[in-house]
N, C-alpha and C positions, 0 to 999 in steps of 0.2 A: 080559173083555171092556172094552177100553179107552174110557173115556167122557170127554169134554171138557167142561168146565163152565167158566162165569165166574162166580169167588168173589171178593167183595171188591176188584172192578175188575181180579184177573188171571185169565189163562185157565190152567187147570189140567186135565192128564189123570190119570186114575184108572184102575186094574183094579178092577171091580166089575160085580156081576150089576145090570143095569138095574132090576131089582125091589127093589134094596137100599134101604131107606129112607136119604133124604138126611142125616137125623141121625147114621146110623153111618159114612156116608162120611165127614161133616165131622170127627167125632170119631176114628175109628179109621184111616181113610186119610190124611187132611189135617192132623192133631194141631191141629186148631180145637175145644179142649174147652169153649169158653165157651157153646156151644149144649148144654143139659141135656137128659138122659132124665127125665122124670116119670113120665107114666101109660103113655105109649106107644099112645094112642088118641086123639091130639089134643085131649082135654078140658081138660089142665091149662095149658097155653101154655107150660110150661118151655123147650120147644124151639123157640119163636117166631124166625124169621127173615124177612127180606124176600125175596120173589121178584117181580122187576121192580116193586119199589117197594112191595108190598103186604105186609103180616103173613100169614104161612103157618107152619104145623105142620109143621116138618121129620119127624116121626117117621112122618107118613102120605104123604109125597111121595117116589115111586119116582124115583130118580136119573136112570135113563134118559129121564123125562119134562121132564128140566129141561136140556137141552142147548141151548137157545136162549134160555136165561131169564138175567138178571142177579140173582145171589143175594148177598145182604150178610149177614153174622153179627153178633154183637156185637164181635168183632175187628175188623171193616171198618168200625163206625159211626165209630171214630175211633182212629188208630194208638196215641195215647197215652193213651188213655182220658179225653180231656178234651173230649168231645162235652157241649154244654150240658146235657143229660139226665144223664149221668153225673155231671155236677158238681152238679147239683140233688139227684140221689138222696143224695149225700155230705152236702149242706148240710141236708137234712130227716131225716137219720139213717133212711133207709127200711129199708135191708137188716136183718134180723134174723138168720135163718139164711142168707139170701142165695141160696138155692138157686133161685129163680123169677125173680131180679131181671134175669137177662140177656134173657130173654124179655119180662119186663114193661117193659124199656127199650126193646126191640126194637117192641113193640105201642105204646108211648108216641110213639116217633119216627116211626112210620108214621102215626098219628093226627095229629101236629102237622105232617106235610107235607101232609097232605089238609085238615086245618082248623088253621090257626095260631094261633088264639084259641078253642079249644073251649069250650063251655059244660059245666056240670055232666053234664048229659044226654048231651053228646057223648061224655065221658070214660068215664061209665057204659056207654054202648054199644060203644064201641072197646075198652075193657080188660075182656076176658073171662078174663083169665088169672087162675089161682088163686093165692092167697098164703097158705099154711098159717099164717103168722105173723100176718095180718091187719092189714098197714102200710097198708091202703086209704086211710085219710086221708091219710097221708104221701106216699103215690105220688100222690094228687090234687094236694097242696100242692104239690109237686115238678113235676109238669106244668103247673099254673098258674104258677109262678116262670118256667119256660122260655117259657111263652106270654106272659109279662107282663100276666097278668090276675088 
């Protein structure tokens, strides 16, 4: 069934079952591999994207429910990878294995949109994504760099 979506500022139409998770539409139908598959249960956050500006777990979202939503993936955060968070991630050597990082950056970007200068408590509450490598102190430092705090 054809489904029309707004992804990264562009309107696209894909052939997909309306119940197919957004994650698989992004990766398999639209060749946007930056959104990662982690747990498939919405727990780890590797698949975090923005839906109408709010962080959301793409593995849990049926694509048919998103026809009126604005979806942003890591590829849409900045075309050349020069979003301030992406640059701060590099400056603070955040990635180890790197698998969770696109979801982490998307969660952090949503936090900074909502709270431009977050406290440590704000960061702890918003950053529910899991990092197997344990780079949480570097993630916090990168967020604080972008926030200017």
